[in-house]
N, C-alpha and C positions, 0 to 999 in steps of 0.2 A: 494400473498405469505402469508402463515399462520403466526399468531402472534408468534408461537413457534420459528420461524426462524428470527424474528425481532430483530435488534440490538439496543435496547433501550438505552444501555450505551452510545453509540456514539450520539444518539439523544440529550442526556443531555449536551454534550459539543459542539454541532454543531455550535451554535451561537457565541461561543468564539474561535473556532478553528483557524480562520484566524487572530485573535488578537495575536497569538504566532509569527507572522512574516511571510509574504509571500515571502520574499527574498529567502527563502530556496527552493522555487519552481523554481526560476531562476537557482539555482544550479542543480536541477534535470534535467531541460531542457538542460543545457549544457552537462550533462552526457549522456542524450539521443542522443544529437547531435553526440557525439563521438562514441557511441556504435551502434546505429541502424538507425538514420534518414537518414544518407547518403546512406544507403543500401536498402531503400524502395522507391517506385515511388512517384513522386510529386502528391499531392492530395490523397495519400493512405488513406485507412480506418483503423483507430487505435482503438483498444479496451482497455479501461482504467479500469482495475479490481480494485475495492476498490477505486473509484474515489474521494471519500470524497467531498470536497466543490467545486470541478471542477476547481481548479486553474491550474492544468496541462492541462486539457482539453481546457481551454480558450487559453493558450499559443500555443497549437498545432493548434487550429483553426486559430489563427493569422498567422501561417505559411502556411495555405492553406490545412491542412489535414482535413479529416472527422473524427469525434470522436463519439464513443458510450461509455458511462460510465455505470458501474454497481456498486451498493453499497447496503448493507442490512440495512442502516440507512436512514429512510425517512427524518429525520432532516437534515442530511448531503446533501441529494439530493435537498431539498428545497433551501438550500444556493447555491448549484451547479447550479441550473436552473437560479439563478440571476447572478452568475459569468460568466456562459457560456451558454447564452440562445440559441445559435445555435447548441449546441451539443444535442445528443439523450441520455437520461438517463433511466436506468432500475432499478427498485427496486426488488432485488432478493438476494438470498444467494449463495455465490460462490461455495458452495459444491453441489448445486442442479441445477444451471441454465443450460439450453440447448439452444444453438444457432447454426445455420447452419454455415458451413465454409464461412466466410464473410470477415475476416480481414487480411490485409497484415502484421500487427504487433499487439502484445498485450504488455501492460506494467502494472506493479504493483509496486507502490512506497510506501515509508514510513513504511516498515515492515508489510504490510497488511497480508502477508501469515503467519507471526508468530502467528496470532490470531487463527490459526487452530492447536489445541493442540495435536491432535493424528495423527500419520503417515498416517493412512487410510483416514483421512479428507484431509490432504495435497495432497495425491494421487488423490482423487476425484476432487479437485480444479484444479490440473495440467491437469487431463484428460479432464475436461470441457474446459479449455483454448485451449488445443491441438485440440479438436474437432471444436472449433470456428475459427481456423486459416485456411487460404488458404494454399495450398501446397507451400512450401518454405517460409512460414511465420515465422517471428521472434518473440520470446518472451523474454522480458527483465524484471527482477524484482529485487527489493531491499529486502534484508533479514538480520535480526540480526542473526549472526552466533555464535554458542557456543564458538568457538575459539576466538572471538573478544569481546563479550559482557559480559562474565561471571564475570570478575573482577569488572566491574562497578556495575552490578546488585547485586553481593554479598556484596558490600561495602555500600549498602543502598544509592546509588546515588540519589540525589534529585535536583529539580529545580522548577521554578515557575516564576511568573511575575505579573505586575500590568499594566492594560491598560484600559482606559476609565472607565466604571463602573464595571470592573471585576478584581478580584484578585484570583489567583490560585496557588496551590502548588502540585507538583508531587513527590511522594516518592516511590522508588523502593525497593523491597525485592526479594530474590531469593531462590527457592527450589532446592538445588543442586542435590538431589536424582532424582527428576523428570524433572529437567532442565526446570522449569517454572518460568518465571519472573512475578512479580505482581507489577503493578503500581497503587498506591492509589492516586486518584486525589480529592482534596478538592477545591471547587469553591465558592467564595462569589460574588454575583451579586446584584448591587444596583437597586432595582425595587420599584417604587412608594414610594420613600422616605425611604425605609428600605433595609438593607442588608439581603439577603437570602442565606443560606448555602446549598450546595449540595455535597454529597460524592459518588464517584463511584470507582469501582475497575476494572482493566483491566488485563487480563492474556495473556502472550505471551510465546510460546514455543521456546527455543533456540535449533535450529537444527544444526547438523554438516554439513560442506561442502560436505563430503563424502556421507552422507545419502541423501542429497538433489540431488546430482548428480545421484545417483542410482535411486531415485524416478523419475527424469526426463527421464532417459533412459528407465526405465520400461514402462512409458507411451508411449514412441516412439520418444521423442526429440533427436536430434543429435547435433553435433558440440557444446557441452556444454563448455562454458568458464566462469571463475569466476574471478572477479576483486575486489580487496580490494578498497573501496571507497577512503580512504585516500592515500594509497601508490600508487595504480595503476592509479587512476583517478585524483589524485592531488587536491582533494577537501579540501579546507582550513577550515575544521570544525572538531570538535572532534566527529567522527562517529565510531560506532561499527558495521557497516553494510558492506555487500558485494553485488555486482551486478552480477546476473547470466544472461548470454545471451545464447540462444539456438535456434534451428530451427526445424520446422516441415519439414521432407524431402519430396522430390518429389516422386510420386508413380513410382515404377519400371515398 
């Protein structure tokens, strides 16, 4: 993969990503249980798009599934290989990867698809996932929706934490005209007796449920269902995300 496509922003936070708490990944797995795992074969091959540090991959492996993860951050994948050594991991950009129809299901969690800021980029990602699925394969992904997240992003929502030798602060801003959220992360890390500061900015597009559904159907997905994470899945956390579940149809 060319350096132009490399996600160096996420490289910078890879070593602290799991410090933010891994219990949230158990919540994700519970949602996957309810939405798709009961509808795919035992030992099915699952594609984890934007797999990050491999926390979900490892949980799926423990359930007996095969897992292939893809991420554009080499730093994240280095951690993922430690967390889930029996998974296969691919360094590539979700807009450009090409895989043969291999997977019974595909997942994407933690708002990964929001990092694609243009509708045509989102379309390319969805098309690539569609092409990688076997017929009747299921795709489930978590997304920050315009209808759910705008109020928090507009109010400069912030958060942070202190863990081990790391301190971090996340501050959100929102461009209402372009529907782009900006998360500014400041990290202090204690290295060799000194605190070192790192600043990174991350940009996420707030898509509407209607636009995402249209994009999915344009690619070819059917049976599109949308679930509010808090209301429909009864997740006990303050979340502004929704889960989309759709299927690649059987050939006629």
